C-alpha positions in Angstrom: 16.9 2.0 -28.8 13.8 3.7 -27.3 11.6 5.1 -30.0 11.4 8.9 -29.3 9.9 10.4 -32.5 9.0 13.8 -30.8 12.5 14.3 -29.5 11.4 14.7 -25.9 14.2 15.9 -23.5 13.6 16.0 -19.8 15.9 17.2 -17.0 15.0 17.6 -13.5 16.0 19.9 -10.6 15.2 18.3 -7.3 15.3 20.1 -4.1 16.0 17.9 -1.1 15.3 19.6 2.3 17.8 18.4 5.0 15.1 18.2 7.6 16.8 15.8 9.9 19.3 18.4 10.9 18.6 20.1 14.3 19.0 23.7 12.9 18.7 25.6 9.7 21.6 26.2 7.4 22.6 29.7 8.4 21.0 30.3 11.8 20.1 28.5 15.1 16.4 28.1 14.4 15.2 24.5 14.9 14.0 22.5 12.0 11.1 20.7 13.7 8.5 23.2 12.5 6.0 21.1 10.5 3.3 20.9 13.2 3.7 24.3 14.6 2.0 27.5 14.0 3.1 29.7 10.9 6.1 32.0 11.6 7.0 30.6 14.9 10.4 29.3 14.0 12.1 32.5 12.7 14.9 34.8 13.7 16.5 37.9 12.2 18.8 35.8 9.9 16.0 33.6 8.2 13.8 36.7 8.1 16.6 38.7 6.3 16.5 41.6 8.8 19.1 44.3 8.3 22.4 43.6 10.2 21.8 39.9 10.6 24.7 37.7 9.7 24.7 34.1 8.4 26.8 31.3 9.9 27.2 28.1 8.0 26.0 24.8 9.6 28.8 22.2 9.4 26.4 19.4 9.6 24.7 20.6 6.5 28.0 20.6 4.6 28.7 17.0 5.7 25.1 16.0 4.5 25.7 17.6 1.2 29.0 15.7 0.8 27.3 12.4 1.7 24.7 13.1 -1.0 27.4 13.9 -3.6 29.3 10.7 -2.9 26.1 8.6 -3.1 25.4 10.1 -6.4 28.8 9.2 -7.9 29.8 13.0 -8.0 33.2 14.5 -7.6 33.2 16.5 -4.3 35.2 19.7 -4.7 37.8 20.7 -2.3 36.9 24.3 -2.5 33.3 25.6 -2.7 31.6 29.0 -2.3 28.2 30.6 -1.7 26.7 33.2 -4.0 23.7 35.6 -3.8 21.0 34.8 -6.4 19.1 38.2 -6.6 15.4 38.2 -7.4 12.3 39.5 -5.6 9.5 37.3 -4.6 7.4 37.4 -1.4 8.7 34.2 0.1 12.3 35.6 -0.1 12.5 38.3 2.5 16.1 39.4 1.8 15.5 39.9 -1.9 18.2 37.3 -2.7 18.7 33.6 -2.0 22.0 32.3 -0.7 23.0 29.5 -3.1 26.0 28.1 -5.0 26.9 29.0 -8.6 30.4 28.7 -10.0 31.7 26.4 -7.3 29.1 23.8 -6.3 30.0 21.4 -3.7 29.7 18.4 -6.0 29.2 17.7 -9.7 29.6 15.2 -12.6 27.7 12.2 -11.0 25.1 9.8 -12.3 22.4 7.3 -11.2 21.2 4.2 -12.9 17.5 3.7 -13.5 15.3 1.4 -15.5 14.7 3.1 -18.8 12.1 2.5 -21.5 14.5 0.1 -23.3 16.8 -1.2 -20.5 19.0 0.3 -18.0 19.5 4.0 -18.3 22.5 6.2 -17.0 21.1 9.6 -15.9 23.9 12.1 -15.5 24.0 14.5 -12.5 25.2 18.0 -13.5 25.6 19.2 -10.0 24.4 18.9 -6.4 24.8 22.2 -4.7 23.8 23.7 -1.3 21.2 26.5 -0.9 18.7 27.9 1.6 14.9 27.3 1.3 12.6 30.2 0.8 9.3 30.6 2.7 6.1 28.9 1.9 3.4 30.7 0.0 -0.2 29.6 0.7 -2.7 30.8 -2.0 -6.4 31.2 -1.4 -7.6 29.2 -4.3 -5.7 28.5 -7.5 -2.5 30.5 -8.2 -4.0 32.3 -11.2 -7.3 33.3 -9.5 -6.1 33.6 -5.8 -7.7 36.6 -3.9 -4.8 36.8 -1.6 -1.7 34.8 -0.5 -0.4 34.0 3.0 3.4 33.6 3.8 4.9 31.2 6.3 8.6 31.9 6.9 9.1 28.8 9.2 10.6 27.0 6.1 12.8 30.0 5.3 16.5 29.2 5.8 16.1 25.4 5.8 19.1 23.6 4.3 18.5 22.4 0.8 20.5 20.4 -1.6 19.5 21.1 -5.3 20.3 18.1 -7.5 20.3 19.0 -11.2 20.1 16.2 -13.8 21.3 16.2 -17.3 18.4 16.2 -19.9 18.8 12.4 -20.3 15.2 11.3 -19.7 12.8 10.8 -22.6 9.5 10.1 -21.0 7.5 11.0 -17.9 7.8 7.4 -16.8 11.6 7.6 -16.8 11.3 10.8 -14.9 9.1 9.2 -12.3 11.7 6.3 -11.9 14.5 8.7 -11.6 12.7 10.6 -8.7 11.9 7.3 -7.0 15.6 6.2 -7.2 16.8 9.7 -6.0 14.4 9.5 -2.9 15.5 6.0 -2.2 19.2 6.9 -2.3 18.9 10.0 -0.1 16.6 8.1 2.3 19.4 5.5 2.9 21.6 8.4 3.9 19.2 9.3 6.8 19.6 13.1 6.1 15.8 13.8 5.4 12.4 12.5 6.1 10.5 12.2 2.9 7.1 12.0 4.7 7.3 15.6 5.8 5.8 18.5 3.7 8.2 20.1 1.3 10.8 17.4 1.8 11.4 16.9 -2.0 10.2 19.4 -4.6 10.7 19.2 -8.2 11.3 21.7 -11.0 11.0 19.9 -14.5 12.6 21.2 -17.7 11.1 19.7 -20.9 11.3 20.3 -24.5 10.3 18.5 -27.7 12.0 18.6 -31.1 11.3 22.0 -32.7 10.5 23.9 -29.6 12.1 25.8 -26.7 12.4 24.6 -23.1 9.7 25.1 -20.5 10.4 25.0 -16.8 7.6 23.7 -14.6 8.1 25.0 -11.0 7.5 23.7 -7.5 5.9 20.4 -8.2 5.2 18.8 -4.7 4.8 15.1 -5.7 6.3 12.5 -7.9 2.9 11.7 -9.3 2.4 15.4 -9.9 5.7 15.5 -11.8 4.6 12.6 -14.1 1.3 14.2 -14.9 2.8 17.7 -15.3 5.2 16.3 -17.9 2.5 14.4 -19.7 0.3 17.5 -20.0 3.3 19.6 -21.1 4.2 17.2 -23.8 0.7 17.3 -25.3 0.6 21.1 -24.9 3.9 21.7 -26.8 2.9 19.2 -29.5 -0.4 21.0 -30.0 1.3 24.4 -30.2 3.7 23.2 -32.9 0.9 21.4 -34.7 -1.0 24.6 -35.1 2.0 26.3 -36.5 2.9 28.2 -33.2 6.2 28.6 -31.4 6.9 27.0 -28.1 8.6 29.8 -26.2 11.1 29.5 -23.3 9.1 30.2 -20.2 8.4 29.3 -16.5 5.1 27.5 -15.8 3.2 26.3 -12.8 1.6 23.0 -12.4 -2.0 23.1 -11.0 -2.4 19.7 -9.4 -6.2 20.1 -8.9 -6.8 20.6 -12.7 -3.7 18.7 -13.7 -2.6 21.5 -16.2 0.3 23.9 -16.4 -0.1 27.6 -16.4 2.3 30.3 -17.7 3.9 32.4 -15.0 6.7 34.4 -16.7 9.3 34.4 -19.3 12.2 32.0 -18.4 15.1 33.8 -16.8 18.7 33.2 -17.7 21.5 33.1 -15.3 22.5 36.7 -16.0 19.1 37.8 -14.9 19.8 36.8 -11.3 23.0 38.8 -11.1 25.0 36.2 -9.1 27.8 37.5 -7.1 29.9 35.9 -4.2 28.2 36.1 -0.8 30.2 38.7 1.0 29.1 37.5 4.5 30.4 33.9 4.1 33.9 33.1 3.3 34.8 30.4 0.7 34.9 26.9 2.2 38.0 24.6 2.0 36.8 21.0 2.6 39.8 19.1 1.3 40.1 15.8 3.2 36.4 15.8 4.3 35.2 13.5 1.5 37.4 10.4 2.2 36.5 10.4 5.9 32.8 10.8 5.2 32.8 8.1 2.5 33.8 5.7 5.2 30.6 6.4 7.1 28.3 5.8 4.1 25.8 3.0 4.6 25.3 0.3 2.1 23.3 2.0 -0.6 20.3 0.5 -2.6 22.1 -0.9 -5.6 24.8 -2.6 -3.5 22.2 -4.0 -1.1 20.1 -5.2 -4.1 23.1 -7.2 -5.5 23.9 -8.6 -2.0 20.3 -9.9 -1.5 20.3 -11.7 -4.8 23.7 -13.3 -4.0 23.2 -14.0 -0.3 19.5 -15.0 -0.2 19.0 -16.3 -3.8 16.0 -14.2 -4.4 14.8 -12.9 -7.8 16.3 -9.6 -8.9 12.8 -8.0 -9.2 12.1 -8.9 -5.6 15.5 -7.5 -4.5 14.8 -4.3 -6.4 11.4 -3.9 -4.7 12.7 -4.8 -1.2 15.6 -2.3 -1.3 13.4 0.5 -2.6 13.0 1.7 1.0 15.5 1.3 3.8 13.0 0.4 6.4 11.5 -2.4 4.2 15.0 -3.7 3.4 15.7 -4.0 7.1 12.4 -5.6 7.8 12.9 -8.2 5.1 16.4 -9.1 6.2 15.4 -9.5 9.8 12.7 -11.9 8.7 14.9 -13.7 6.3 17.4 -14.6 8.9 14.8 -16.7 10.8 12.7 -18.0 7.8 13.2 -19.3 4.3 14.6 -16.2 2.5 12.8 -17.0 -0.9 9.5 -17.5 0.7 9.9 -14.4 2.9 10.8 -12.3 -0.2 7.6 -13.4 -1.9 5.4 -12.5 1.1 7.1 -9.4 2.1 7.4 -8.0 -1.4 4.3 -9.3 -3.3 1.8 -9.4 -0.4 2.6 -7.2 2.5 4.1 -4.4 0.5 0.9 -4.3 -1.7 -1.4 -4.3 1.3 0.6 -1.5 2.9 0.6 0.6 -0.3 -3.3 0.1 -0.5 -3.7 1.5 3.0 -1.0 4.2 2.6 1.0 2.6 5.4 4.7 2.0 6.0 6.2 -1.3 7.0 6.4 0.0 10.5 2.7 -0.8 10.8 3.4 -4.5 10.6 5.4 -6.5 13.3 8.2 -8.7 12.2 7.2 -11.4 14.7 3.7 -11.6 13.0 5.3 -12.1 9.5 7.5 -14.8 11.0 4.3 -16.5 12.6 2.5 -16.4 9.2 5.5 -17.9 7.4 5.9 -20.6 10.1 2.2 -21.5 9.8 2.5 -21.7 6.0 5.6 -23.9 6.3 3.8 -26.2 8.7 0.7 -26.4 6.3 -1.4 -25.3 9.1 -3.0 -22.4 7.1 -3.7 -21.9 3.4 -2.1 -19.1 1.3 -5.5 -17.4 1.2 -5.7 -17.8 5.0 -2.3 -16.1 5.3 -3.5 -13.2 3.2 -6.6 -12.8 5.4 -4.4 -12.8 8.5 -2.2 -10.1 7.1 -5.1 -7.9 6.1 -6.9 -8.4 9.4 -3.7 -7.5 11.4 -3.3 -4.3 9.4 -7.0 -3.3 9.7 -7.8 -4.4 13.3 -4.7 -5.6 15.0 -4.5 -8.7 17.2 -2.3 -11.7 16.7 -2.2 -14.4 14.0 -3.3 -17.1 16.6 -6.3 -15.0 17.6 -7.4 -14.4 14.0 -7.0 -18.1 13.1 -9.2 -19.0 16.0 -11.8 -16.3 15.4 -12.1 -17.1 11.7 -11.5 -20.8 11.6 -8.5 -20.6 9.3 -7.0 -23.9 10.3 -6.3 -26.0 7.1 -8.8 -28.9 6.7 -7.7 -32.5 6.9 -6.6 -34.3 3.7 -9.5 -36.9 3.8 -12.0 -34.0 3.8 -10.3 -32.5 0.8 -10.5 -35.8 -1.1 -14.2 -36.4 -0.3 -15.0 -32.7 -1.4 -13.0 -33.2 -4.6 -15.0 -36.4 -5.4 -18.3 -34.6 -4.7 -17.2 -31.7 -6.9 -16.6 -34.1 -9.8 -20.0 -35.7 -9.3 -21.8 -32.4 -9.1 -20.0 -31.0 -12.0 -19.3 -33.9 -14.5 -19.2 -31.6 -17.5 -16.3 -29.6 -16.1 -14.5 -32.9 -15.3 -15.1 -34.2 -18.8 -13.9 -30.9 -20.3 -10.7 -31.1 -18.3 -10.1 -34.7 -19.5 -10.7 -33.3 -23.2 -7.7 -30.9 -22.8 -9.5 -27.8 -21.6 -7.2 -27.1 -18.7 -9.1 -24.0 -17.4 -12.0 -26.3 -16.6 -10.1 -27.4 -13.5 -10.4 -24.0 -12.0 -14.1 -24.3 -11.6 -13.7 -27.5 -9.8 -11.2 -26.1 -7.4 -13.6 -23.3 -6.7 -16.3 -25.9 -5.8 -13.9 -27.7 -3.4 -12.8 -24.4 -1.8 -16.4 -23.4 -1.3 -17.2 -26.9 0.2 -14.3 -26.6 2.6 -15.2 -22.9 3.5 -11.8 -21.8 2.3 -10.0 -24.1 4.6 -8.4 -26.2 2.0 -5.0 -25.6 0.5 -5.7 -24.6 -3.1 -2.5 -26.2 -4.3 -3.5 -29.5 -2.5 -6.9 -29.3 -4.0 -5.4 -29.0 -7.5 -3.1 -32.0 -6.8 -6.0 -34.2 -5.8 -8.3 -33.2 -8.7 -5.5 -33.7 -11.2 -4.7 -37.1 -9.6 -8.3 -38.2 -10.0 -9.0 -36.9 -13.4 -5.6 -37.2 -15.2 -3.9 -40.1 -13.6 -7.1 -41.9 -12.9 -6.3 -42.7 -9.3 -5.9 -41.3 -5.9 -3.9 -41.6 -3.7 -0.9 -42.2 -6.1 0.3 -45.8 -6.4 2.0 -47.8 -9.1 0.3 -46.9 -12.4 0.6 -50.3 -14.0 -1.4 -51.9 -11.3 -4.4 -49.6 -11.9 -7.1 -50.3 -14.4 -9.3 -47.5 -15.7 -13.0 -47.6 -16.4 -15.6 -45.2 -17.8 -18.5 -44.3 -15.7 -21.6 -42.2 -16.4 -22.4 -39.4 -14.2 -25.6 -37.9 -15.3 -25.4 -37.7 -19.1 -21.6 -37.3 -19.1 -19.0 -40.0 -19.4 -15.9 -39.6 -17.1 -12.8 -41.9 -17.0 -11.5 -42.8 -13.6 -9.7 -45.6 -12.0 -11.6 -48.7 -10.8 -10.9 -47.9 -7.1 -12.4 -44.5 -7.6 -15.4 -45.9 -9.5 -15.9 -48.4 -6.7 -15.7 -45.6 -4.1 -18.2 -43.4 -6.0 -20.6 -46.4 -6.2 -20.1 -47.0 -2.4 -20.9 -43.3 -1.8 -24.1 -43.7 -3.9 -23.0 -41.4 -6.6 -23.0 -43.9 -9.5 
């Protein structure tokens, strides 16, 4: 079992904005507001003006059912909206339309990689609600001189996914968030690259203290850092003999600290009561029909990749972490060796994309196929292939143009052999060390050969040639019993090689 001496318990409330819907959840305002001026996508309904009446967006209900099914939840046949009453400037009505006693789905789970193996994180509920507006503070929240309000976001459809307190570390919380984003991304109901697409409220307690809720964390990295800070803060309070009180806190991402906002409210503080302007929803029969439309989800695709393409589970997990990356890999794997494609897409391309903060759409599939074909034909080295990928991402062009411009064509075998012999003659101590059992000494010889061939040699081929000369005593390989070895002196170092190699070195003037 995972060692958790501090009794850390973490539960997350994740707000997923259904920003791929054309209109908001209770009005006809369009959802494509992210690049438009503040307060330009509003109407009497999402501004909460007197006399305005909400009307439910059917597509939002269908998207909520999709998410519930994907999270292994039970989708209820009857659901109902409530008013959650509280005053805050981003909530013009003075209440939020949400769900309380009758959420649309509940009792689900997701599987993540825990600290000591696979971990099942329970989903308490996944319910529908409307998004408040957006507050823009001048400076930090505790020292802001004034605050601006943008109501473009007000009334956007949200799904709030509430987990059980099953996570025991910030790292597990980060993995849960990654998995959740992955699943919802496969359903094509939201765009995770847009501002406010997923926001996190984190609940955390340690043994001997009350629970603190950290509100409105805007990034997964921020959630992990907020939890790390909060664990240290709560432990320090208890160590000094204090009491950890139940409260709501704000995470200041610039300073990476949490700040007390107010005493934590209980459910009764919000005075929930049924929304009188929206009748209860009867959605019996919807879930089976919608389930038929669900795409292949990440875990299922991961298992299929392992079985169908014979790739490692770690590669399958990474490749299915994003829908677009999974599609990219599968399109490449259909025309190239699947195992080689997995290595290059997962280990090389994905790393280069992450370093540049790019998505897989920045790289053409035909370029990856060209690189893999050149590698398979031993026309370029692995280092050359990496150089091509980096140049394509940074400057564009084509693999063929880059090869021509940089001279990345692999050098001929006889040049490699000559360079290997020269490397041994110039570095006899490294050669002798390798023969004495110091395996790492070979790396320095490989580096010399690569330098002599200006990076145009295949490093794997170079190692084979050097090992053949220094270990087997001959090159190229022939029947061992026909080979006699001899010891030659290079400088002040004695090196054992085959007689053909010794004769070749004498002919070249090295001995």
